[in-house]
C-alpha angles and dihedrals in degrees: 000000000000116000089224089077113104113260116229116194136191130151128288128232126047114003137212137208093263101061091039093051092044089056090052089052095047094050092053096043093048093043093242128151129199122341110266094029101073107348139025123242121206123186102193147128092212105127093208091054092044090055090056093054119118089203121019128180137177092006137064101055094251134112111192119142093193089057093041093242117147113177125143104185098085128093110271095026111164124263134195120266091266093052098260106144116235123240121211088268091054094048092048093045091055091059104028107020100095090045090051092050092048089054088061096050129081111248090253090058096045091107088069093063101090093051094044092047092049093050093048088051091052099044106027112017096044089053091052089050092051094050098044092050094046097245099109122116121228115352126223121220090229101042118123094260092056094046092052090045090057089061094065119099118268118255092252098049113133112276093218109098092001094145092056092045093049089049090051091048090050091054088051090056089046089054091052094049091045089060093047092053094046093050092046092051092047093048092048092047090054093049093049090048090051093053097076093040094053092048090050092048091049090054089051096047112107091222115037089212092061112060108206112202126186092214138009115276140143105289112148097078089048091054087051096046093048095038092234118178092233120154098166139019121207119200141147127256132201096264090062099255126120117232126222103206120188119224117237120231093238140003113289096013122131091205125092134232085227119000122210113270118291090228090062097049113128095357122134138191116329095011092052093042089055095045096044099037088230106125097206099039110141108186148333119212116244088241091052098229096116140020137165144214132194094247141036090243089053093049091050091048090052090053093048093046090049089053091048093049088047090059098255122135110252 
């Protein structure tokens, strides 16, 4: 392995979510692949080796962006504006997060990088900071910190070759977190891309209470963020049907602003067509939050009849 390769350094021994996630971010931001291919990774507490590192995090007792040092264990380590202390992941993200996100996006989607990076910092990175610094509230058994913790060697693992085994376990945790970050960025890109499409579709819909989409996409959060008066969304699905999806009253709610009619609940095909008066109606869920018809016109008709039955002017 040529010495010209950059040396990335973090601490040895048991690992946590923050240094594993920081490594994922650094590799993406610096355009690096696997350790040994285009860079060297050293997990150590040897001060001399730490000093030689081109990029050092979670060890070394120094925070210096210019020198690419990202430790948070020293006195005077930085905190967020609200006083939440940063972990190594948080410090690395502040400098490299947006670049890492951009590395996961196609050039045409690069404009989404700032918004995605900010949201990941708010939802994911802050939580890593809180847990790593012991200021988190209740912990979940399947949160990222717990999943990474499970990657560590057990207390009774053989002592022989422990350093090599710990390094291998660390890379397993890195692989886990790399997948998490990639999926989160992809999902957020899709949501942001849908935003403009949903707003445009709403403007084109004949009735502002019935959002007519040309394809399925994330739409409920767009309705909330733009305060749209949507009661139902209509869109096609792969089996050829058109869904009639009821809008919840608030994010996370399982209720509906206006549920489909009680008399339709649980009905299918001929029974539903007769009850609803929509010839190609397919089904209405027993809980009345979604239904379907075989055509766009049928789905729109179901939505409009639901509004009429609900006492709304159509």
